C-alpha positions as CSV (number, residue, x, y, z in Angstrom):
1,X,0.0,0.0,0.0
2,X,1.3,3.4,-0.9
3,X,2.4,5.7,1.9
4,X,0.6,9.1,2.0
5,X,2.8,12.2,1.6
6,X,1.6,13.6,4.9
7,X,2.2,10.4,6.9
8,X,4.6,10.3,9.9
9,X,6.9,8.0,7.9
10,X,7.2,10.5,5.1
11,X,7.5,13.5,7.5
12,X,10.4,11.7,9.2
13,X,12.1,11.2,5.8
14,X,11.6,14.8,4.9
15,X,13.0,16.0,8.2
16,X,16.1,13.8,7.6
17,X,16.3,15.1,4.0
18,X,16.2,18.7,5.2
19,X,19.2,18.0,7.5
20,X,21.0,16.3,4.6
21,X,20.3,19.3,2.4
22,X,22.0,21.5,5.0
23,X,25.0,19.1,5.1
24,X,25.2,19.2,1.3
25,X,25.0,23.0,1.5
26,X,27.9,23.2,3.9
27,X,30.2,21.2,1.6
28,X,29.0,23.2,-1.4
29,X,29.6,26.4,0.5
30,X,33.2,25.4,1.2
31,X,33.6,24.6,-2.5
32,X,32.3,28.1,-3.4
33,X,34.4,29.9,-0.8
34,X,37.6,28.3,-1.8
35,X,36.8,28.0,-5.5
36,X,34.2,30.3,-7.0
37,X,35.2,33.3,-4.7
38,X,38.8,33.1,-5.9
39,X,38.2,32.9,-9.7
40,X,38.3,36.7,-10.2
41,X,41.5,37.1,-8.0
42,X,43.0,34.1,-10.0
43,X,42.2,35.9,-13.3
44,X,44.0,39.0,-12.0
45,X,46.9,36.9,-10.9
46,X,47.4,35.4,-14.4
47,X,47.4,39.0,-15.8
48,X,43.9,39.2,-17.2
49,X,42.7,42.7,-18.2
50,X,40.1,44.5,-16.1
51,X,37.6,44.2,-18.9
52,X,38.1,40.4,-19.2
53,X,37.7,40.1,-15.4
54,X,34.3,41.8,-15.8
55,X,33.5,39.5,-18.7
56,X,33.8,36.5,-16.4
57,X,30.6,37.6,-14.8
58,X,29.0,38.7,-18.1
59,X,29.3,35.7,-20.3
60,X,29.0,33.0,-17.6
61,X,26.1,34.9,-16.1
62,X,24.1,34.5,-19.4
63,X,25.1,31.0,-20.5
64,X,24.7,29.4,-17.1
65,X,21.0,30.2,-16.7
66,X,20.3,29.2,-20.3
67,X,21.3,25.6,-19.4
68,X,18.5,25.6,-16.9
69,X,15.8,25.4,-19.5
70,X,17.2,22.0,-20.5
71,X,17.4,20.7,-16.9
72,X,14.0,22.0,-15.9
73,X,12.5,19.9,-18.8
74,X,14.0,16.8,-17.2
75,X,11.9,17.2,-14.0
76,X,9.3,14.5,-14.0
77,X,11.0,12.4,-16.6
78,X,13.9,11.5,-14.3
79,X,14.3,11.6,-10.5
80,X,15.5,15.0,-9.4
81,X,18.2,13.4,-7.3
82,X,19.6,11.6,-10.3
83,X,19.7,14.8,-12.3
84,X,21.5,16.8,-9.6
85,X,23.9,14.0,-8.7
86,X,25.2,13.8,-12.3
87,X,25.6,17.5,-12.7
88,X,27.4,17.9,-9.3
89,X,29.8,15.1,-10.2
90,X,30.7,16.7,-13.5
91,X,30.9,20.1,-11.8
92,X,33.4,18.6,-9.3
93,X,35.7,17.4,-12.1
94,X,35.6,20.8,-13.8
95,X,38.0,22.1,-11.2
96,X,40.8,20.0,-12.8
97,X,41.1,22.4,-15.8
98,X,41.4,25.4,-13.4
99,X,44.3,23.6,-11.7
100,X,45.8,22.9,-15.1
101,X,45.6,26.5,-16.1
102,X,47.5,27.5,-12.9
103,X,50.2,24.9,-13.7
104,X,50.6,26.2,-17.2
105,X,51.0,29.8,-15.9
106,X,53.6,28.6,-13.4
107,X,55.5,26.8,-16.2
108,X,55.2,30.0,-18.3
109,X,53.4,28.2,-21.1
110,X,50.7,29.8,-23.3
111,X,50.7,32.8,-20.9
112,X,49.0,35.2,-23.2
113,X,46.2,32.8,-24.0
114,X,45.5,31.6,-20.5
115,X,43.1,34.5,-19.5
116,X,40.9,33.6,-22.5
117,X,41.2,29.9,-21.7
118,X,40.1,30.7,-18.2
119,X,37.1,32.6,-19.5
120,X,36.1,29.6,-21.6
121,X,36.5,27.1,-18.8
122,X,34.7,29.3,-16.2
123,X,31.8,29.7,-18.6
124,X,31.5,26.0,-19.2
125,X,31.8,25.4,-15.4
126,X,29.0,27.9,-14.7
127,X,26.8,26.2,-17.3
128,X,27.2,22.9,-15.6
129,X,26.9,24.3,-12.1
130,X,23.8,26.3,-12.8
131,X,22.1,23.4,-14.6
132,X,21.0,21.8,-11.3
133,X,19.5,25.1,-9.9
134,X,15.8,24.7,-10.9
135,X,15.8,21.0,-10.1
136,X,17.2,21.7,-6.6
137,X,14.7,24.6,-6.1
138,X,11.8,22.2,-7.0
139,X,13.2,19.5,-4.6
140,X,13.5,21.9,-1.7
141,X,10.0,23.2,-2.2
142,X,8.6,19.7,-1.6
143,X,10.6,19.3,1.6
144,X,9.7,22.4,3.5
145,X,6.2,23.5,4.6
146,X,5.0,26.9,3.4
147,X,4.5,28.4,6.9
148,X,7.9,27.2,8.0
149,X,9.8,28.1,4.9
150,X,11.2,31.5,6.1
151,X,12.5,30.0,9.4
152,X,14.1,27.0,7.7
153,X,15.7,28.9,4.9
154,X,17.1,31.5,7.3
155,X,18.5,28.6,9.5
156,X,20.1,27.0,6.4
157,X,21.5,30.3,5.2
158,X,22.8,31.1,8.7
159,X,24.8,27.8,8.9
160,X,26.0,27.8,5.3
161,X,27.0,31.5,5.4
162,X,28.9,31.0,8.7
163,X,30.9,28.2,7.1
164,X,31.4,30.2,4.0
165,X,32.9,33.1,6.0
166,X,35.3,30.9,8.0
167,X,36.3,29.0,4.8
168,X,36.9,32.1,2.7
169,X,38.9,33.9,5.4
170,X,41.0,30.8,6.1
171,X,41.6,30.5,2.4
172,X,42.7,34.1,2.1
173,X,45.3,33.6,4.9
174,X,46.6,30.6,3.1
175,X,46.8,32.4,-0.2
176,X,48.6,35.4,1.4
177,X,51.1,32.9,2.9
178,X,51.9,31.5,-0.5
179,X,52.0,35.1,-1.9
180,X,54.6,36.2,0.7
181,X,56.7,33.2,-0.3
182,X,56.5,34.3,-3.9
183,X,54.3,31.4,-5.0
184,X,50.7,32.6,-5.2
185,X,49.9,30.2,-8.0
186,X,50.5,27.3,-5.7
187,X,48.0,28.9,-3.3
188,X,45.3,28.8,-6.1
189,X,46.2,25.2,-7.0
190,X,45.7,24.3,-3.3
191,X,42.4,26.1,-3.0
192,X,41.0,24.7,-6.2
193,X,42.0,21.1,-5.2
194,X,40.2,21.4,-1.9
195,X,37.2,22.8,-3.7
196,X,37.1,19.7,-5.9
197,X,37.3,17.5,-2.8
198,X,34.4,19.2,-1.0
199,X,32.2,19.2,-4.0
200,X,32.6,15.5,-4.3
201,X,31.6,15.2,-0.6
202,X,28.4,17.1,-1.2
203,X,27.7,14.8,-4.2
204,X,28.1,11.8,-1.8
205,X,25.6,13.3,0.7
206,X,23.1,14.2,-1.9
207,X,23.0,10.7,-3.3
208,X,21.5,9.4,0.0
209,X,18.9,12.1,0.4
210,X,15.2,11.4,0.3
211,X,13.3,12.9,-2.7
212,X,9.4,13.2,-2.6
213,X,7.7,12.0,-5.8
214,X,6.4,14.6,-8.2
215,X,3.9,14.1,-11.0
216,X,3.9,16.6,-13.9
217,X,1.3,16.9,-16.7
218,X,2.0,18.3,-20.2
219,X,-0.2,21.3,-19.2
220,X,2.3,22.1,-16.5
221,X,4.9,23.0,-19.1
222,X,5.0,26.5,-20.7
223,X,7.5,27.9,-23.2
224,X,9.8,30.7,-22.6
225,X,8.0,32.9,-25.1
226,X,4.7,32.2,-23.4
227,X,6.3,33.3,-20.1
228,X,7.6,36.5,-21.7
229,X,4.2,37.4,-23.1
230,X,2.4,36.8,-19.8
231,X,5.1,38.3,-17.6
232,X,3.8,41.9,-17.5
233,X,0.3,40.5,-16.5
234,X,1.4,38.3,-13.6
235,X,2.9,39.0,-10.2
236,X,5.7,36.5,-10.7
237,X,6.4,37.8,-14.2
238,X,6.7,41.4,-12.9
239,X,8.9,40.3,-10.1
240,X,11.1,38.5,-12.6
241,X,11.4,41.7,-14.7
242,X,12.2,43.6,-11.5
243,X,15.0,41.2,-10.6
244,X,16.5,41.1,-14.1
245,X,16.7,44.9,-14.4
246,X,18.1,45.0,-10.8
247,X,20.8,42.4,-11.8
248,X,21.7,44.6,-14.8
249,X,22.3,47.7,-12.7
250,X,24.0,45.7,-9.9
251,X,26.5,44.0,-12.2
252,X,27.7,47.2,-13.8
253,X,29.7,47.6,-10.5
254,X,29.7,44.1,-9.0
255,X,31.7,42.8,-11.9
256,X,34.4,45.4,-11.2
257,X,34.6,45.2,-7.4
258,X,37.5,42.7,-7.4
259,X,39.4,45.0,-9.8
260,X,38.7,48.0,-7.6
261,X,39.8,46.4,-4.4
262,X,42.8,44.4,-5.7
263,X,44.1,46.4,-8.6
264,X,43.1,50.0,-7.8
265,X,43.4,50.0,-4.0
266,X,46.1,47.3,-4.0
267,X,44.7,45.3,-1.1
268,X,46.0,41.9,-0.1
269,X,44.0,38.7,-0.8
270,X,43.4,38.4,2.9
271,X,42.0,42.0,3.2
272,X,40.0,41.5,0.0
273,X,38.3,38.4,1.2
274,X,37.6,39.8,4.7
275,X,35.9,42.8,3.0
276,X,33.9,40.7,0.6
277,X,32.7,38.4,3.3
278,X,32.2,41.0,6.0
279,X,28.7,41.5,4.7
280,X,28.0,37.9,5.2
281,X,29.2,38.1,8.8
282,X,26.9,41.0,9.5
283,X,24.0,39.1,7.8
284,X,24.4,36.2,10.3
285,X,23.2,38.4,13.1
286,X,20.0,39.4,11.3
287,X,19.0,36.6,8.9
288,X,16.8,34.7,11.4
289,X,15.0,38.0,12.2
290,X,14.3,38.4,8.5
291,X,13.0,34.8,8.4
292,X,10.6,35.4,11.2
293,X,9.5,38.8,9.7
294,X,8.9,37.1,6.3
295,X,6.8,34.3,7.8
296,X,4.7,36.8,9.8
297,X,4.4,39.8,7.5
298,X,5.2,38.4,4.0
299,X,8.2,38.3,1.7
300,X,7.1,41.3,-0.2
301,X,7.4,43.5,2.9
302,X,11.0,42.3,3.3
303,X,11.8,43.0,-0.4
304,X,10.4,46.6,0.0
305,X,12.3,47.4,3.1
306,X,15.7,46.0,1.9
307,X,15.3,47.5,-1.6
308,X,15.6,51.0,0.0
309,X,19.3,50.2,0.6
310,X,20.1,49.0,-2.9
311,X,21.0,52.3,-4.6
312,X,23.3,53.6,-1.9
313,X,25.6,50.5,-1.7
314,X,27.9,51.4,-4.7
315,X,28.4,54.9,-3.4
316,X,29.5,53.5,0.0
317,X,32.3,51.5,-1.7
318,X,34.0,54.7,-3.0
319,X,33.7,57.1,-0.1
320,X,36.9,55.9,1.5
321,X,39.8,53.5,0.6
322,X,40.4,52.7,4.3
323,X,40.1,48.9,4.8
324,X,38.4,49.3,8.2
325,X,35.8,51.6,6.7
326,X,35.3,49.1,3.8
327,X,34.9,46.2,6.2
328,X,32.3,48.0,8.4
329,X,30.2,50.5,6.4
330,X,29.5,49.0,2.9
331,X,29.6,45.5,4.4
332,X,27.1,46.3,7.2
333,X,24.6,47.9,4.8
334,X,25.1,45.1,2.2
335,X,24.7,42.4,4.9
336,X,21.4,43.8,6.1
337,X,20.2,44.1,2.6
338,X,21.3,40.7,1.3
339,X,20.2,38.7,4.3
340,X,16.6,39.9,3.9
341,X,16.4,40.4,0.1
342,X,17.9,37.1,-0.9
343,X,15.8,35.1,1.6
344,X,12.6,36.8,0.6
345,X,13.3,36.5,-3.2
346,X,13.5,32.7,-3.1
347,X,10.4,32.4,-0.9
348,X,8.5,34.9,-3.0
349,X,8.9,32.5,-6.0
350,X,7.6,29.6,-3.9
351,X,4.6,31.7,-2.9
352,X,3.7,32.7,-6.5
353,X,4.4,29.5,-8.5
354,X,2.7,26.0,-8.1
355,X,5.0,23.0,-7.2
356,X,4.4,21.5,-10.7
357,X,5.6,24.6,-12.5
358,X,8.5,25.7,-10.2
359,X,11.3,24.0,-12.1
360,X,10.3,25.6,-15.4
361,X,9.4,29.0,-13.8
362,X,12.7,29.3,-11.9
363,X,14.7,28.4,-15.0
364,X,13.1,31.3,-16.9
365,X,13.6,33.5,-13.9
366,X,17.3,32.8,-14.0
367,X,17.5,33.2,-17.8
368,X,16.2,36.8,-17.5
369,X,18.5,37.4,-14.5
370,X,21.4,36.0,-16.6
371,X,20.6,38.4,-19.4
372,X,20.6,41.2,-16.9
373,X,24.0,40.0,-15.6
374,X,25.4,39.7,-19.1
375,X,24.3,43.1,-20.2
376,X,25.2,44.8,-16.9
377,X,28.7,43.2,-16.6
378,X,29.3,43.8,-20.3
379,X,28.3,47.5,-19.9
380,X,30.7,47.7,-17.0
381,X,33.5,46.2,-19.1
382,X,32.9,48.7,-21.8
383,X,32.8,51.6,-19.4
384,X,36.1,50.6,-17.7
385,X,37.7,50.2,-21.1
386,X,36.6,53.4,-22.8
387,X,36.1,56.0,-20.0
388,X,39.2,58.2,-20.0
389,X,38.0,61.1,-17.7
390,X,40.8,62.6,-15.6
391,X,38.8,64.7,-13.0
392,X,37.7,61.5,-11.2
393,X,38.9,57.9,-11.1
394,X,37.0,56.2,-14.0
395,X,36.0,53.2,-11.8
396,X,34.5,55.6,-9.2
397,X,32.4,57.2,-11.9
398,X,31.2,53.8,-12.9
399,X,30.1,53.1,-9.3
400,X,28.2,56.4,-9.3
401,X,26.5,55.4,-12.6
402,X,25.7,52.0,-11.0
403,X,24.0,53.7,-8.0
404,X,21.7,55.7,-10.3
405,X,20.9,52.6,-12.4
406,X,20.0,50.6,-9.3
407,X,17.4,53.2,-8.2
408,X,15.4,52.9,-11.5
409,X,14.0,49.3,-11.1
410,X,13.2,49.9,-7.4
411,X,11.2,53.0,-8.3
412,X,9.5,51.6,-11.4
413,X,8.8,48.0,-10.6
414,X,8.6,47.5,-6.9
415,X,5.1,49.3,-6.5
416,X,3.7,46.9,-9.1
417,X,4.3,43.8,-7.0
418,X,2.1,42.4,-4.3
419,X,1.9,39.8,-1.5
420,X,-0.1,36.7,-2.4
421,X,0.2,34.8,0.8
422,X,-2.1,35.6,3.7
423,X,0.0,37.4,6.3
424,X,-0.3,39.7,9.3
425,X,-0.8,43.4,8.6
426,X,2.4,45.3,8.8
427,X,2.1,48.5,10.9
428,X,5.5,50.0,10.0
429,X,8.2,51.0,12.5
430,X,6.3,49.8,15.5
431,X,6.3,46.2,14.2
432,X,10.0,46.5,13.4
433,X,10.7,47.7,16.9
434,X,8.7,44.8,18.4
435,X,10.6,42.3,16.2
436,X,14.0,43.6,17.1
437,X,13.3,44.4,20.8
438,X,11.2,41.4,21.7
439,X,12.6,38.7,19.5
440,X,16.3,39.6,19.2
441,X,17.5,37.8,22.3
442,X,16.0,34.3,21.6
443,X,16.9,34.7,18.0
444,X,20.6,35.3,18.8
445,X,20.5,32.3,21.2
446,X,19.1,30.2,18.3
447,X,21.8,31.5,16.0
448,X,24.5,30.6,18.5
449,X,23.0,27.1,19.0
450,X,22.9,26.5,15.3
451,X,26.5,27.6,14.8
452,X,27.7,25.5,17.7
453,X,25.7,22.5,16.2
454,X,27.4,22.7,12.8
455,X,29.7,19.7,13.4
456,X,26.7,17.4,13.4
457,X,26.1,18.2,9.8
458,X,29.6,17.2,8.9
459,X,29.2,13.8,10.5
460,X,26.0,12.9,8.8
461,X,25.8,9.3,7.5
């Protein structure tokens, strides 16, 4: 006899699966912190031009999401676990070419061609890495109940972000150690090798994770062109346009941040990584509050509040070159913004799209975001290449332009969105005060408990 999806047996399997998903996320986070986070510094280390560093985000940002249309069509035809397992295995092995490029640079072979080879390899890597995204999104949606989603996602992000910070800062110290010895390339080889190992570990965990069954009908599929035609008429469609235009404006500057910190300001790898991940550190202290707020008042409210910070972030980066300032001010504002906005964005999609259509919908969502990244980072690459103004540092002017561009989608599209889930009425600053004053203490205790409990996720069998 078939077991019902809401039976105690299935609920126990789902609970165990959620724990395994956090374990997989920890290993994937270490991979990203030691691998993905250091691709731009690696590109600079092998003498890539500033415009080519920007193109790393541009080209891979477009082609990666395009691969998701293929993987989303596989949902229902094959088990989601099987799809993701295969893509993660291939993704793991993709770190071998990165290591090979580093060896070639050390041997002084094909040096002029290596930046372009890196661009090609990173693009292929991104395509494979992003392929599993809609499948994973669909899988998670079937494991977490709607009214608990904000709390669980914030818990998962808290644990994974904490591991990411520790991993990235440790990696930066290691890389600086190799740099002081005159062997930075060996530092990158070490980091990429460890990234490969941890991605294989996440693949091993995921293979043993429970996957609820999903049944799809032909009517659940809709083409990308159908989605584009209906996008201005639906809440999810308008939200997708908002995010895509926001990605465009954000990546005008985001694609050049590594260039600004490492090449223009001349910061060490250690200082660079601490600055980049300082925002994540600040977000750890507020992410559970955002999760509770989203569950109570809705994800749209969180998006509205955090969107007010979006335009000022690029300006904060260029106000002072002091590393202490960069660690505290832009990182603090960015951490408050990203903790709430990223959490609410994912949950907003769950609220607006049925389980059967999530895989397809999120792949189209990422395609438009990818187009935004491609155009934004490409625009940033053109600006840094051709702006020759002398009255102000060209890259600082680009950050000012980026700030203005970020304000446009917030002003135009945000008022056109709405909350679809039934939530408690938000009364403004009074509710914010109640949330922070009354719920901060237990939340911080919960955060400390989750961080202390991280080792149990490493030992999962």
